[in-house]
Structures are given as C-alpha cells and as structure tokens.
C-alpha positions as CSV (number, residue, x, y, z in Angstrom):
1,M,-0.1,0.1,0.1
2,S,1.4,3.4,-1.0
3,Y,2.2,6.2,1.8
4,S,-0.4,8.4,0.6
5,R,-3.1,5.8,0.8
6,M,-2.1,4.6,4.2
7,R,-2.0,8.3,5.1
8,T,-5.6,9.0,4.0
9,L,-6.8,5.7,5.9
10,V,-5.2,6.8,9.0
11,L,-6.5,10.2,9.1
12,M,-10.1,8.8,8.3
13,A,-9.7,6.4,11.4
14,I,-8.7,9.3,13.5
15,D,-11.8,11.2,12.1
16,C,-14.2,8.3,12.7
17,S,-12.8,7.9,16.2
18,I,-13.3,11.8,17.0
19,I,-17.0,11.7,15.5
20,L,-17.8,8.8,17.6
21,G,-16.3,10.1,20.8
22,C,-17.8,13.6,20.3
23,I,-21.3,12.2,20.0
24,I,-20.9,9.9,22.9
25,V,-19.5,12.7,25.1
26,A,-22.5,14.8,23.9
27,Y,-25.1,12.4,25.0
28,L,-23.4,11.6,28.2
29,F,-23.3,15.2,29.0
30,R,-26.9,15.7,28.0
31,Y,-28.3,12.7,30.0
32,N,-25.8,12.8,32.8
33,A,-24.5,9.4,31.8
34,E,-27.9,7.9,32.4
35,L,-29.2,7.0,28.9
36,S,-32.3,4.8,28.1
37,S,-32.3,2.0,25.4
38,A,-34.2,4.3,23.2
39,E,-31.5,7.1,23.4
40,I,-28.6,4.7,23.0
41,R,-30.3,3.4,19.8
42,Q,-30.7,7.1,18.9
43,A,-27.1,7.9,19.4
44,A,-25.9,4.9,17.6
45,I,-27.9,6.0,14.5
46,F,-26.6,9.3,14.8
47,C,-23.0,8.1,14.9
48,G,-23.4,6.0,11.9
49,I,-24.9,8.7,9.8
50,A,-22.5,11.4,11.2
51,I,-19.2,9.2,10.4
52,V,-20.6,8.3,6.8
53,I,-21.6,11.8,5.9
54,G,-18.6,13.4,7.8
55,L,-16.0,11.2,5.9
56,I,-17.7,11.9,2.5
57,V,-17.7,15.8,3.2
58,L,-14.0,15.9,4.6
59,Y,-13.0,13.9,1.7
60,N,-14.5,16.3,-0.8
61,Y,-13.1,19.4,1.0
62,G,-9.6,18.0,0.5
63,L,-8.8,17.3,4.2
64,Y,-7.0,14.1,3.4
65,R,-4.7,15.4,0.7
66,R,-3.5,18.5,2.3
67,A,0.1,18.9,3.7
68,W,-0.8,19.7,7.4
69,Q,2.5,20.5,8.7
70,F,2.2,23.7,6.6
71,A,-1.4,24.5,7.6
72,S,-2.4,28.1,7.8
73,I,-5.4,30.4,8.1
74,G,-6.8,29.1,4.8
75,E,-6.9,25.7,6.2
76,V,-8.7,26.8,9.3
77,I,-11.4,28.2,7.0
78,I,-12.0,24.9,5.2
79,I,-12.0,22.9,8.3
80,F,-14.9,25.3,9.8
81,K,-16.8,25.0,6.5
82,A,-16.4,21.0,6.2
83,V,-17.1,20.4,9.9
84,T,-20.3,22.7,9.8
85,I,-21.7,21.2,6.9
86,A,-21.1,17.5,7.8
87,I,-22.7,17.9,11.5
88,V,-25.6,20.0,10.1
89,L,-26.4,17.3,7.5
90,A,-25.9,14.3,9.8
91,Y,-28.0,16.0,12.6
92,T,-30.8,16.8,10.0
93,I,-30.8,13.4,8.4
94,T,-30.9,11.6,11.8
95,S,-33.8,13.6,13.1
96,L,-35.9,12.7,9.8
97,V,-35.1,9.0,9.9
98,I,-35.7,8.2,13.3
99,P,-38.7,8.8,15.8
100,G,-38.1,11.6,18.3
101,R,-35.9,14.7,17.4
102,V,-32.3,14.5,18.5
103,P,-32.1,17.4,21.1
104,I,-30.5,20.3,19.7
105,A,-28.0,20.5,22.6
106,I,-26.4,17.4,21.5
107,G,-26.1,18.7,17.9
108,F,-24.4,22.0,19.0
109,R,-22.1,20.1,21.6
110,T,-21.0,17.4,18.7
111,Y,-20.4,20.2,16.5
112,E,-18.2,22.2,19.0
113,L,-16.2,19.0,19.9
114,C,-15.6,18.0,16.4
115,L,-14.5,21.3,15.3
116,L,-12.2,21.5,18.2
117,L,-10.7,18.0,17.6
118,I,-10.7,17.6,13.9
119,G,-8.8,21.1,13.5
120,G,-6.5,20.3,16.4
121,S,-5.4,17.0,15.2
122,R,-4.5,18.6,11.8
123,F,-2.6,21.6,13.3
124,M,-0.9,19.3,15.7
125,L,1.4,18.3,12.8
126,R,2.1,22.0,12.1
127,I,2.9,22.6,15.9
128,I,5.3,19.6,16.0
129,K,6.9,20.8,12.9
130,D,7.5,24.3,14.2
131,N,8.6,23.5,17.7
132,Y,10.1,20.0,17.8
133,I,11.3,19.1,14.2
134,K,14.6,20.9,13.5
135,T,16.5,20.9,10.2
136,P,20.1,19.5,10.4
137,N,21.5,22.5,8.6
138,K,21.8,25.9,10.0
139,Q,19.2,28.1,8.7
140,R,20.1,31.5,7.3
141,Q,18.2,34.4,9.3
142,S,16.2,36.4,7.0
143,L,14.4,39.8,7.4
144,I,11.5,40.6,5.1
145,I,10.9,44.3,4.1
146,G,7.2,44.8,3.7
147,A,4.2,43.3,5.8
148,G,1.7,43.4,3.0
149,Q,0.4,40.6,0.9
150,C,3.5,40.1,-1.0
151,G,5.5,39.9,2.3
152,V,3.1,37.5,3.8
153,L,3.2,35.2,0.8
154,V,7.1,35.2,0.7
155,Y,6.9,34.2,4.4
156,R,4.7,31.6,3.7
157,E,6.9,30.1,1.2
158,L,10.0,30.3,3.4
159,K,7.8,28.2,5.9
160,M,6.5,25.7,3.5
161,N,9.5,25.2,1.3
162,V,11.2,22.1,3.0
163,A,14.2,22.7,0.9
164,S,14.6,26.4,1.9
165,S,17.4,27.3,4.2
166,Q,16.2,30.5,5.4
167,E,14.1,31.3,8.5
168,A,12.4,34.7,8.6
169,I,12.8,36.5,12.1
170,G,10.5,39.2,11.4
171,F,8.9,42.0,9.2
172,I,10.0,45.5,8.5
173,D,7.0,47.9,7.5
174,D,6.8,51.7,7.4
175,D,3.3,51.6,8.7
176,P,3.7,52.4,12.7
177,R,0.2,50.9,13.2
178,K,1.8,47.3,12.3
179,W,4.7,47.7,14.7
180,G,4.8,45.2,17.5
181,Q,1.9,43.0,16.1
182,E,2.1,39.6,14.5
183,V,1.3,39.0,10.8
184,F,0.6,35.3,10.3
185,G,2.5,34.5,13.2
186,L,5.5,36.8,12.5
187,L,6.3,40.0,14.4
188,V,6.5,43.3,12.6
189,I,9.7,44.7,14.2
190,G,9.8,48.1,13.2
191,G,10.2,50.6,10.0
192,R,13.1,51.1,7.7
193,E,15.1,53.2,10.4
194,H,15.3,50.2,12.3
195,I,16.9,47.9,9.6
196,I,20.6,48.2,10.5
197,N,20.0,47.7,14.2
198,I,18.1,44.8,13.6
199,C,20.6,43.4,11.2
200,K,23.5,43.6,13.9
201,E,21.3,42.4,16.8
202,Q,19.9,39.4,15.1
203,Q,22.7,38.7,12.8
204,I,20.6,38.7,9.8
205,D,22.1,36.7,6.7
206,D,19.5,37.9,4.1
207,I,17.2,40.8,3.5
208,I,14.3,40.0,1.2
209,V,12.7,43.2,-0.2
210,A,8.8,42.2,-0.9
211,L,7.6,45.6,-2.3
212,P,6.6,44.7,-5.9
213,S,4.2,47.7,-6.1
214,A,6.7,50.3,-5.0
215,S,8.3,53.0,-7.2
216,R,12.1,52.7,-8.4
217,T,12.8,55.7,-6.0
218,Q,11.3,54.1,-3.0
219,I,13.1,50.8,-3.6
220,S,16.5,52.7,-4.2
221,D,15.9,54.6,-0.7
222,I,15.2,51.4,1.1
223,L,18.2,49.6,-0.6
224,S,20.5,52.4,0.3
225,I,19.9,51.5,3.9
226,C,20.1,47.8,3.5
227,K,23.3,48.2,1.7
228,Q,25.0,49.3,4.9
229,T,24.3,46.0,6.6
230,N,26.4,42.8,5.8
231,A,23.2,40.9,4.7
232,K,22.8,39.8,1.3
233,L,19.9,41.3,-0.6
234,K,17.1,39.6,-2.4
235,I,14.1,41.3,-4.4
236,V,10.8,40.4,-5.4
237,P,10.2,41.4,-9.1
238,P,7.9,44.3,-10.0
239,I,4.3,43.7,-9.9
240,N,4.2,43.4,-13.7
241,E,6.4,40.6,-13.7
242,L,4.6,38.7,-11.0
243,L,1.7,36.3,-12.5
244,E,-1.5,36.1,-10.7
245,G,-0.3,37.3,-7.5
246,K,1.6,34.1,-6.9
247,V,5.1,34.4,-5.3
248,E,7.7,31.6,-5.3
249,L,11.0,31.6,-3.8
250,S,12.4,30.8,-7.4
251,M,11.1,34.4,-8.4
252,L,13.5,36.1,-5.9
253,R,16.5,37.7,-7.5
254,D,19.6,39.0,-6.2
255,V,19.6,43.1,-6.0
256,E,21.5,44.6,-8.8
257,V,23.1,48.0,-9.2
258,E,20.4,49.1,-11.4
259,D,18.2,48.7,-8.5
260,L,20.2,51.4,-6.7
261,L,19.9,54.1,-9.2
262,G,16.1,54.8,-8.4
263,R,15.2,56.1,-11.7
264,E,11.7,55.4,-12.9
265,P,11.3,53.5,-16.2
266,V,11.4,55.4,-19.2
267,V,7.9,56.3,-20.6
268,L,7.9,56.4,-24.6
269,E,5.6,58.6,-26.6
270,N,4.4,55.8,-28.9
271,D,2.5,58.3,-31.6
272,G,5.8,59.6,-32.8
273,I,7.6,56.2,-32.8
274,D,4.8,54.4,-34.5
275,E,4.9,56.7,-37.3
276,Y,8.5,55.8,-38.2
277,L,9.0,52.3,-37.3
278,T,5.7,50.7,-37.9
279,N,5.4,48.8,-41.0
280,K,8.7,49.8,-41.9
281,V,11.9,47.8,-42.7
282,V,14.4,48.4,-39.7
283,L,18.0,47.6,-39.9
284,V,20.1,47.3,-36.8
285,T,23.9,47.1,-37.1
286,G,25.7,45.5,-34.2
287,A,22.4,43.7,-33.5
288,G,24.3,41.0,-31.3
289,G,25.7,43.5,-29.0
290,S,24.3,44.5,-25.7
291,I,22.7,47.8,-27.1
292,G,22.0,46.4,-30.5
293,S,20.0,43.4,-29.2
294,E,18.0,45.5,-26.9
295,L,17.2,48.0,-29.7
296,C,15.8,44.9,-31.5
297,R,13.7,43.8,-28.5
298,Q,12.2,47.3,-28.2
299,I,11.7,47.7,-32.0
300,M,9.7,44.4,-32.2
301,H,6.9,46.0,-30.2
302,F,6.2,48.6,-32.9
303,K,5.6,45.9,-35.3
304,P,8.1,46.8,-38.2
305,S,7.4,45.0,-41.7
306,K,10.9,43.6,-41.5
307,L,13.6,43.6,-38.9
308,L,17.2,43.1,-40.2
309,L,19.8,41.9,-37.5
310,L,23.2,42.7,-38.7
311,G,26.3,41.7,-37.1
312,H,29.9,40.5,-37.5
313,G,29.6,37.8,-34.8
314,E,27.8,34.7,-35.9
315,N,27.0,33.5,-32.3
316,S,25.7,36.7,-31.0
317,I,23.3,37.0,-34.0
318,Y,22.4,33.5,-33.8
319,Q,21.3,34.3,-30.0
320,I,19.3,37.2,-30.7
321,H,17.4,35.6,-33.7
322,R,16.7,32.5,-31.8
323,E,15.2,34.8,-29.1
324,L,13.0,37.0,-31.4
325,K,12.2,34.7,-34.3
326,D,8.7,33.6,-32.8
327,K,7.9,37.2,-32.0
328,V,8.6,39.0,-35.3
329,E,7.0,38.0,-38.4
330,H,9.9,39.1,-40.7
331,L,13.1,38.6,-39.0
332,V,16.3,38.5,-41.2
333,P,19.7,37.6,-39.6
334,I,22.7,39.0,-41.7
335,I,26.4,38.1,-41.0
336,A,28.4,41.0,-42.4
337,D,31.1,43.5,-41.5
338,V,30.3,47.2,-41.7
339,Q,33.9,47.8,-43.0
340,D,33.0,46.0,-46.3
341,R,31.5,48.5,-48.7
342,K,30.2,46.2,-51.3
343,R,28.4,43.9,-48.9
344,M,26.7,47.0,-47.2
345,E,25.6,48.2,-50.8
346,Q,24.2,44.6,-51.6
347,I,22.2,44.5,-48.3
348,F,20.8,48.1,-48.8
349,D,20.1,47.2,-52.4
350,Q,18.2,43.9,-51.4
351,H,16.2,45.1,-48.4
352,K,15.8,48.8,-48.8
353,P,15.7,49.6,-45.0
354,H,13.6,52.8,-44.2
355,V,15.3,52.9,-40.7
356,V,18.8,52.4,-39.8
357,F,20.1,52.2,-36.1
358,H,24.1,51.9,-36.1
359,A,25.3,50.4,-33.1
360,A,28.1,48.5,-34.8
361,A,31.4,50.0,-33.1
362,H,34.5,49.0,-31.1
363,K,34.0,50.4,-27.7
364,H,36.8,49.3,-25.3
365,V,39.0,52.3,-24.7
366,P,42.4,50.5,-23.5
367,L,42.0,47.8,-26.4
368,M,41.7,50.6,-28.9
369,E,44.6,52.4,-27.6
370,E,46.7,49.4,-28.6
371,N,44.7,48.9,-31.8
372,P,44.0,52.4,-33.4
373,S,43.8,51.3,-36.9
374,E,40.9,48.8,-36.1
375,S,39.1,51.5,-34.1
376,I,39.4,53.9,-37.1
377,K,38.4,51.2,-39.5
378,N,35.4,50.2,-37.7
379,N,34.3,53.3,-36.0
380,V,34.9,55.8,-38.9
381,F,34.8,53.9,-42.1
382,G,32.4,51.4,-41.1
383,T,30.0,54.2,-40.0
384,R,30.8,56.0,-43.4
385,N,29.9,52.9,-45.3
386,V,26.6,52.4,-43.6
387,A,25.6,56.0,-43.7
388,E,26.4,56.7,-47.2
389,C,24.4,53.6,-48.1
390,A,21.6,55.0,-46.2
391,D,21.9,58.2,-48.2
392,V,22.3,56.4,-51.7
393,Y,19.4,54.0,-51.1
394,G,16.9,56.3,-49.7
395,A,16.8,55.3,-45.9
396,E,14.3,57.9,-44.3
397,R,16.1,57.9,-40.9
398,F,19.7,57.1,-39.7
399,V,20.6,57.1,-35.9
400,L,24.2,56.7,-34.9
401,I,24.7,55.4,-31.3
402,S,27.5,57.4,-30.0
403,T,29.1,57.9,-26.6
404,D,30.1,60.6,-24.0
405,K,33.7,59.6,-24.7
406,A,33.3,61.7,-28.1
407,V,33.2,64.9,-26.0
408,N,36.8,66.4,-25.6
409,P,38.2,63.1,-26.2
410,T,41.3,61.8,-24.5
411,S,41.2,58.4,-26.2
412,I,41.4,56.9,-29.7
413,M,38.1,55.3,-29.4
414,G,36.4,58.6,-28.3
415,T,38.1,60.4,-31.0
416,T,36.8,58.1,-33.8
417,K,33.2,58.2,-32.5
418,R,33.5,62.0,-32.6
419,I,34.8,61.8,-36.2
420,A,31.6,59.5,-36.9
421,E,29.3,62.3,-35.4
422,M,31.0,64.9,-37.6
423,F,30.6,62.8,-40.6
424,I,27.0,62.3,-40.4
425,Q,26.3,65.7,-39.5
426,C,28.0,66.7,-42.9
427,L,25.8,64.2,-44.6
428,A,22.6,65.5,-43.0
429,K,23.1,68.9,-44.9
430,Q,22.9,67.3,-48.3
431,S,20.8,64.3,-47.9
432,R,17.0,63.6,-47.5
433,T,17.7,61.1,-44.9
434,K,17.3,62.3,-41.4
435,F,20.9,61.8,-40.0
436,S,21.2,62.0,-36.2
437,A,23.4,60.7,-33.5
438,V,22.5,59.9,-29.8
439,R,25.2,60.4,-27.2
440,F,25.1,58.7,-23.7
441,G,27.4,57.3,-21.1
442,N,28.3,53.8,-19.6
443,V,25.5,51.3,-19.9
444,L,25.1,48.8,-16.9
445,G,25.4,45.3,-17.6
446,S,26.7,45.9,-21.4
447,R,29.8,43.9,-22.5
448,G,32.1,47.0,-22.0
449,S,30.7,47.8,-18.6
450,V,32.8,47.4,-15.4
451,I,29.9,45.5,-13.7
452,P,30.6,42.1,-15.3
453,L,34.4,42.4,-14.3
454,F,33.5,43.5,-10.8
455,K,31.1,40.3,-10.5
456,E,33.8,38.1,-11.5
457,Q,36.5,39.4,-9.3
458,I,34.0,39.2,-6.4
459,A,33.0,35.6,-7.1
460,A,36.7,34.7,-7.1
461,G,37.0,36.3,-3.7
462,G,38.8,39.6,-4.9
463,P,40.5,41.8,-5.0
464,V,38.2,44.3,-7.1
465,T,40.3,46.6,-9.2
466,V,39.3,50.3,-9.5
467,T,41.5,52.5,-11.6
468,H,41.2,55.7,-9.5
469,P,39.3,56.5,-6.2
470,E,37.9,59.7,-7.8
471,M,36.9,58.3,-11.2
472,V,33.3,59.1,-12.1
473,R,31.0,57.9,-14.8
474,Y,27.4,58.4,-15.9
475,F,25.3,55.2,-15.9
476,M,22.0,54.0,-17.3
477,T,20.5,50.5,-17.8
478,I,20.4,49.0,-21.2
479,P,16.7,49.1,-21.7
480,E,16.7,52.7,-20.7
481,A,19.3,53.7,-23.0
482,S,17.7,51.8,-25.8
483,R,14.1,53.2,-25.2
484,L,15.5,56.8,-25.3
485,V,17.5,56.0,-28.5
486,I,14.3,55.1,-30.2
487,Q,12.4,58.1,-28.8
488,A,15.1,60.3,-29.9
489,G,14.9,58.9,-33.4
490,A,11.4,60.2,-33.6
491,Y,12.5,63.9,-32.8
492,A,15.2,63.8,-35.7
493,N,15.1,66.6,-38.4
494,G,18.6,66.0,-39.5
495,G,22.0,66.9,-38.1
496,E,21.0,66.8,-34.4
497,I,23.1,65.1,-31.6
498,F,20.8,64.1,-29.1
499,I,22.1,63.9,-25.4
500,L,20.3,61.6,-22.8
501,D,19.9,62.6,-19.4
502,M,22.0,60.2,-17.6
503,G,21.1,61.2,-14.1
504,E,23.7,61.8,-11.3
505,P,27.2,60.7,-12.0
506,V,28.4,57.9,-9.8
507,K,31.8,57.2,-8.4
508,I,33.4,53.9,-9.6
509,S,34.8,53.2,-6.0
510,D,31.2,53.6,-4.7
511,L,29.8,51.3,-7.5
512,A,32.4,48.7,-6.5
513,R,31.6,48.8,-2.8
514,D,27.9,48.5,-3.5
515,L,28.4,45.3,-5.5
516,I,30.4,44.0,-2.8
517,R,27.8,44.7,-0.1
518,L,25.0,43.3,-2.4
519,S,27.0,40.1,-2.6
520,G,26.9,39.8,1.3
521,Y,30.5,40.9,1.9
522,E,32.1,43.8,3.6
523,P,34.5,46.0,1.4
524,G,38.0,46.2,2.9
525,V,37.1,43.2,5.2
526,D,36.0,40.5,3.3
527,I,37.1,41.7,-0.3
528,E,39.6,44.5,-0.9
529,I,39.4,47.1,-3.4
530,Q,42.6,47.8,-5.3
531,Y,43.3,51.1,-7.1
532,S,45.6,50.3,-10.3
533,G,45.9,54.0,-11.9
534,I,44.3,55.5,-14.7
535,R,44.8,53.8,-18.0
536,Q,46.0,55.2,-21.4
537,G,43.1,57.3,-22.8
538,E,41.0,57.2,-19.9
539,K,39.2,60.3,-18.0
540,L,38.5,60.9,-14.3
541,Y,35.1,62.7,-15.6
542,E,33.2,62.2,-18.6
543,E,31.3,64.9,-20.5
544,L,28.1,64.7,-22.4
545,L,28.4,68.1,-24.4
546,L,31.0,70.2,-26.1
547,Q,31.0,74.0,-25.1
548,E,30.3,75.1,-28.5
549,E,27.1,72.8,-28.8
550,G,24.8,74.5,-26.3
551,M,21.6,72.4,-25.5
552,T,17.9,72.6,-26.1
553,D,15.0,70.6,-24.7
554,T,12.8,68.2,-26.7
555,Q,9.2,67.0,-25.6
556,H,10.8,64.2,-23.6
557,S,12.2,65.4,-20.1
558,R,15.3,63.0,-20.5
559,I,16.3,64.0,-24.0
560,F,18.2,67.1,-25.0
561,I,19.6,68.3,-28.3
562,G,23.1,69.5,-29.0
563,R,23.0,72.5,-31.5
564,P,24.3,71.2,-34.9
565,A,27.8,72.2,-35.5
566,S,29.0,73.3,-39.0
567,F,31.4,71.1,-40.9
568,N,32.5,71.2,-44.6
569,R,32.1,67.8,-46.1
570,E,34.9,68.3,-48.5
571,D,37.2,69.2,-45.9
572,I,36.1,65.9,-43.9
573,E,36.5,63.7,-46.7
574,L,39.9,65.0,-47.5
575,E,41.0,64.2,-44.0
576,L,39.3,60.8,-44.1
577,R,41.5,59.9,-47.3
578,R,44.6,60.9,-45.5
579,L,43.6,58.8,-42.6
580,E,42.9,55.8,-44.8
581,R,46.5,56.3,-46.2
582,I,48.1,56.1,-42.5
583,L,46.4,53.3,-41.1
584,G,49.3,51.1,-41.0
585,E,51.7,53.7,-39.7
586,D,52.7,54.4,-36.1
587,R,50.4,55.4,-33.3
588,V,52.0,58.8,-32.9
589,I,51.5,59.7,-36.6
590,I,47.7,58.5,-36.4
591,Q,47.1,60.4,-33.3
592,E,48.7,63.6,-34.8
593,L,46.1,63.4,-37.8
594,L,43.3,62.5,-35.4
595,S,43.9,65.7,-33.4
596,R,43.9,67.6,-36.6
597,I,40.4,66.3,-37.5
598,V,39.3,66.7,-33.9
599,P,41.0,69.6,-32.4
600,T,39.5,69.0,-28.8
601,Y,41.4,65.5,-28.8
602,V,43.9,65.5,-26.0
603,I,46.9,63.3,-26.7
604,E,48.2,62.0,-23.4
605,K,51.6,60.9,-23.1
606,R,52.2,57.2,-22.8
607,V,53.7,57.1,-19.5
608,D,53.0,54.1,-17.1
609,T,51.6,55.9,-14.1
610,R,49.9,52.9,-12.5
611,V,49.9,52.7,-8.8
612,L,48.6,49.7,-6.6
613,V,46.7,51.0,-3.6
614,T,44.6,48.9,-1.3
615,S,41.5,50.4,0.1
616,S,41.2,50.4,3.9
C-alpha cells in the first residue's frame, strides 16, 4: 500500500474516532450518563450517519490530501466549512429517519467538539513541525521588508518550502500601526529606520525586499539603507513581472546595481515612434551586442514590416535571432562586416531599409589605444559605409549610437566616435535622409561595462580593481538607453546630436563597494578594493556636451539636443582619405592626424603611471 493511501486511511480512522467520541460525550453530558435504550439506539444511528456523511464531506473538501504540517489560516476556514456542513447534514438526516428529534444541545455539543478536535488533530502536525522538528543544517536568518500581501506570501513560502535554508525572523514595514503586531505569526519589528540595528542584533544573513508595487525611487531609498548592513539582498520582481499574485522563492532575484539607481522606467511617446517604425524595414547594425540586441527587443513591439539583424559575430546574431524569431514576423539575420562596402551596398539594395540604427562599433578604450587602426576602420569608415548607403538607397532615418567619450576625447576610441558624429552631420546637410546621433554614457550590464568584471572578481574572492578613487561615470540601464535612442529617433530632423539625461554621476569606487555589499561581503574586510591607476586614454570625468554645442529641450524630459555644428564635407572627406593612407603607420602619426580632425582631442603621453593602492 502506498504512503499516501495509508496516510488517508489513518486520518479517516482518526476522524471516525473523533466523531464517535464527540457524539458519545455529547449524549453523556446531555443525560448525565444515564441513557435509556431508546437514547442509546438514537445515539448509535446518529453516530453511523455522522461518520458516513462526515467522511464524505471531509474527503470532498480535501482534508485528506493537504500537507498539514504547513497549515495556516486558509486551512482553518476549510475545516470550519467542512465540519459545519457535515454535522448539520448528519443532525438533520438523523432527526428525519428516527422517531423523536435529536436534542439540539447534542447537535451543538457534537459540532463544537468535532470542530475543536478535527482542527486540533490537523494543526498538531504544524505545531510539532514548528517546535520539535529541526532541520539539520543551520538556517539563514532572513528579514522581510514589507508586511503586505507580497511579504506574507514570501513568508509562507519560506515556511512551507522544506528545501529552503532561510528562516524569517520578522517583518519591516513603514506603517507604525503594524509595529509590535504579528502578521501570520511573524512579528512586525519596526520601520526602515530600524533595519541596521536589527541586522546587527539578530545577525541577519538575508534581507528580502517584498515591495513589488513600490516605485524605483522608494526601492532605491530602502536599498541604500540595506546595503549598509552585511546581509545579502534579495528582491521580489516588480508587480508587472508577477503572475496572478503568486510568489515563489524561485522568483526572488539578487539586487542589482540598477535597483540602486532609483530612476523610474522610461515612458515612450508611442505616437511619434509608431509613425517611423511601424510597417517599416528597420536595420540594426551591431544587433548582437548589448545595446543592439536590446534595440531589437524594443523595436519589435512597434511591429516593423521587417527587422534586419546585422552583425559580424555569428554566435551573437544566432542568439538574438533565436530569441526573437517567434515574436517578429519577418526577422532576417545578416552576418556582415560594416567595413565591407560592397556587402553593405548589397544589403541596402536587397532590403531597402527605411530606418537604420547604427550600433556597430569598437568600444573598449584600452584595447583601441593598442589597436588604433582597427578603431578607425570600424568606427569611422564602417560608419561612413553604412551612412552613405543609407543616403544613396533612400533610407528615411539614420541614428548613430555615440558615446560621451566623443566629447573632448582623450582616447582614440572617443575620437573615432567624434569623427563619426561629424561625418553624419555633414551628410545631413545634403541628404533627404534624417541623420542624427544619440550620445550617452556607460550602460550597466553591457559587454564593455565594469559591472561584469567586478562580479567576476567578487566571485573569485577579490580583489576588486578600480583605476582611481575619484573616477566618475554616468550610468544607465540597457533598456533605458535603448528606449531613449528609439524616442530620440522620432525627434530627428537632420544633423542633431541628442544627449540623454544620465542622472547623477556615480563614483566607480562607490559602485564597487555597493556590488561587494550586495553580494553579502564587507568592502575592505572580506574583499579588498585595489586602485590600479588611470589607463591610457581614460578620463576621471566624462562630459556629454561640447562647449560650443549648447543644449535645447525636446518633448521628452530626458532627451536634449546639442546644437548642430557646421562642418565642410569636402574638408572631412579630405582628412578621411589621409587617415586611410596612414592606417598602417605608427600610433603617434595616427594620433597627430586625429587631433587635426578633432581639435579637442587631447593626446596623453604614454607614461606608465599605474599605482597599486589597497582600500582601507
């Protein structure tokens, strides 16, 4: 016989004994233990009917299928309903089938006793589990932020999940009326101002933020407190990611740096975007990269007639194509190099794209310092190839993905991106295609971001290497940047450089400390931070705007326009021809010509100034 069948029979036997015992006790109390033969016969019939009906009702209500060691208020309600229906039916039927009505006092006493004992027998398993059965492994102490519905669901999951190694010690909630009260048996200890002290006193291992309806700013404020503790942080996804209000432990994710930025999601003005993307052929170069692939994910929502995924790396194009192939009706993967002019012409001639997002580029500053020719070929001449094809083949819009490193550049990479901007501004004056560029800073989680590197170093036990304690960067998330790029494309009239509001600049050293704390470690204690010195081509501070560009507003609060600069195309073309001729030359010669094309380019001396300093 199976365990479940044996368990059901045992529970049924217990319930039979309880019903029988309750009726006998009810009759003995009613008649002071002096029963006539007629009353004994009546009691026997009542017992038989009550047992049969009781077992049927209790079975239909699922009382023999539940895991009672995890019983809660929901099970109390089910027991109440089942016992009430069972005893009422048994009493009514017994009164109808035998002469002489069963005294109402016996019915009530039977009902009270059955409710108490049947419910008590079930909850005894829960009491035994909670108080006497201990898991062999040490459980991690958890603090739940939010004593609302989601927090309660998380708590219940922690209690019911046998495999969980976490034990909740209390709730934190900003509602003072809940402080000192128990919610489903767990104490609401206090508000956010008590988090740090509670974590120290209770030696909290994990903090679970269960506030899926809270704004990004509210979450950021709470996380800024939590990260001052040594606890590892987990978070319940936003409400729009939860299905049917169900919360499972598998849904909890680690808190990411993006959660600390505290910025609300970008809201797109769909009307203007629909006009230039819906039912259009859209080409994304660099579609396998972090920005390019996210652009593709965002663009598909506007239902282009065809989406062209162009990239040089077959693996990355395969990945994004596999992800989107069931979501976009006409999705075309294209393996091609933007440096190959004939291939670009072939693609434009075949597909006639209406809109081009040019995200293909070399972006790693130190690598491009060592490989200046490759940076120029890809970022300058690759851009020229795609932009001129867009012009010749009649594309309606061309959006260049640029960078804040193009402003007063100190690196070869930043200088090549500035030349790309200058070139499309020249084209914009003579073309029917609306050429524009979108300039923004570092993107969290992108391949060129410091975040993946920091995470690897933390996973390896440290140290985490930062170039300089005062280095500052602007950051935004990949979806944020991609949405704003698409929105900026709707505002383009030709020749603009759009600048995105990146929020407040962030110290890289602070970012490293946050990541260490989010991973459950203490900076300088568990994992060291080492400062290695500024590398060739790097700046302490990035800028988003050249002094002469100025800045004007757009309809979107986070998108601005740098005033179009005036460049002579013939002069630019002449310099580019000279640049082509010296690609194989020494770095110094290349840098001198780059500085002539981009006068704001500051050539730094190649002196190894690296130092190694350990944070205290």
